[in-house]
C-alpha positions in Angstrom: 76.9 91.9 297.9 76.0 95.1 296.2 74.4 95.0 292.8 76.7 95.6 289.8 80.0 95.8 291.6 81.5 94.6 288.4 80.5 95.5 284.9 81.5 94.6 281.3 83.0 97.5 279.5 84.4 95.9 276.3 83.0 92.7 274.7 86.2 92.0 272.7 84.5 92.0 269.4 81.8 89.5 270.3 78.3 90.5 269.2 76.8 88.4 272.0 78.3 87.1 275.2 76.9 83.6 275.8 75.3 82.9 279.1 74.9 79.7 281.1 72.5 78.9 283.9 74.0 77.4 287.1 72.3 76.0 290.1 72.4 77.8 293.5 72.0 76.2 296.9 69.1 76.8 299.2 70.0 79.2 302.0 73.2 80.4 300.2 74.1 84.1 300.2 71.9 86.0 297.7 73.7 86.6 294.4 72.8 90.0 292.8 73.4 90.9 289.1 76.9 92.2 288.3 78.9 89.9 290.6 81.5 87.2 289.8 80.6 83.7 290.7 82.7 80.6 291.1 82.1 76.9 291.6 81.0 76.4 295.2 83.6 75.1 297.7 81.7 71.8 298.0 82.9 70.9 294.6 79.4 70.5 293.1 77.7 72.2 290.3 76.4 75.1 292.3 77.5 78.7 291.7 78.7 80.8 294.7 80.0 84.4 295.1 83.7 84.7 294.8 85.7 85.0 298.0 88.3 87.6 299.2 91.7 87.4 297.5 90.2 85.7 294.5 91.9 85.0 291.2 95.0 82.9 292.0 95.8 80.9 288.9 95.5 77.1 289.6 94.4 77.6 293.2 91.1 79.7 293.2 88.0 77.7 292.5 87.0 78.1 288.8 85.4 81.4 287.8 82.0 80.8 286.1 81.5 84.4 285.0 79.6 87.6 285.7 76.0 87.3 286.8 73.5 88.6 284.3 70.6 88.6 286.8 70.0 88.0 290.5 69.9 84.4 291.7 66.4 82.8 292.4 67.2 80.7 295.4 65.6 81.2 298.8 66.4 80.1 302.3 64.2 77.0 301.7 64.7 76.2 298.0 67.5 75.9 295.6 67.5 78.1 292.5 69.5 79.2 289.6 71.6 82.2 288.4 72.3 83.2 284.8 76.0 84.0 284.1 77.9 85.7 281.3 80.7 83.3 280.3 84.2 84.8 280.9 85.4 84.7 277.3 88.9 85.7 276.3 89.5 89.4 275.9 86.3 90.6 277.7 87.2 93.7 279.8 85.5 94.3 283.1 85.5 97.3 285.4 85.3 97.6 289.2 86.4 100.0 291.9 90.0 100.0 293.1 90.6 98.7 296.6 92.4 102.0 297.5 90.7 104.8 295.6 93.7 107.2 296.2 95.9 104.9 294.2 94.0 105.5 291.0 92.9 109.1 291.1 95.3 110.2 288.3 95.8 108.8 284.9 99.5 108.5 285.5 98.8 106.2 288.5 96.5 104.0 286.4 99.0 103.9 283.5 101.7 102.6 286.0 99.4 99.8 287.1 98.4 98.7 283.5 99.6 95.1 282.9 99.9 94.2 286.6 98.5 90.9 287.6 96.6 91.2 290.8 93.6 89.7 292.7 90.1 90.7 293.6 89.2 91.8 297.1 85.8 91.1 298.6 85.4 93.3 301.7 82.1 94.2 303.4 80.2 92.6 300.4 82.0 94.9 297.8 84.3 93.4 295.1 87.3 95.6 294.2 90.4 95.2 292.2 93.3 95.0 294.6 95.9 97.2 293.0 97.8 97.3 296.3 99.1 93.9 295.6 102.5 93.4 294.1 102.4 92.1 290.5 102.8 88.3 290.5 102.8 85.6 287.8 100.2 83.5 289.8 97.6 86.4 289.9 94.8 86.0 287.4 93.4 89.5 287.2 95.2 91.7 284.6 94.7 95.5 285.0 94.2 97.1 281.6 93.4 100.7 282.4 90.8 102.7 284.4 89.0 105.9 285.1 90.7 108.4 287.6 87.5 110.4 288.0 85.4 107.3 289.1 88.5 105.7 290.7 87.8 102.4 288.8 90.1 99.9 287.1 89.5 97.9 284.0 90.8 94.4 283.8 90.7 91.0 282.0 90.6 87.5 283.6 93.3 85.0 282.7 92.1 81.6 281.5 93.9 79.9 284.4 91.2 81.3 286.7 88.2 80.3 284.5 87.0 76.8 283.6 86.4 77.7 279.9 88.9 75.0 278.9 86.4 72.4 280.3 83.3 74.0 278.7 81.7 73.5 275.3 80.3 76.9 274.5 79.4 76.1 270.9 76.1 74.3 271.8 
């Protein structure tokens, strides 16, 4: 994965976005800063990088958040990764899957409000604006930048596990 494929562009009025530290498995794929992580497929407490076509409400493994720093695990030893919690209203930015689809403001405006998924292709996470809008998709396009060919988006709660977390501690 490339560093900072995804970045926070609007903190939704929060003065601080809380972080949580998650375990990472030994010999797992390295997790750089600026990537979304989910619960690992084994169903344990470990964080793992999201997979292709990520963000299906009720189906995708729960999103833990955006990595604040790179993970510390190695091939031989488990480690940790610090993650910004995916709070309601936080807006993220990532490249569009097909850059030619977002190279004008009119194209971006036409996509705003569409519910789509995230693509992970060749270790790069993008917003898959090529998908048809669907009620089960958990990534909501909010805007973008035609010069940089990026899209801004929020994540629906049905993709996160915030309902199960106590973030007041």
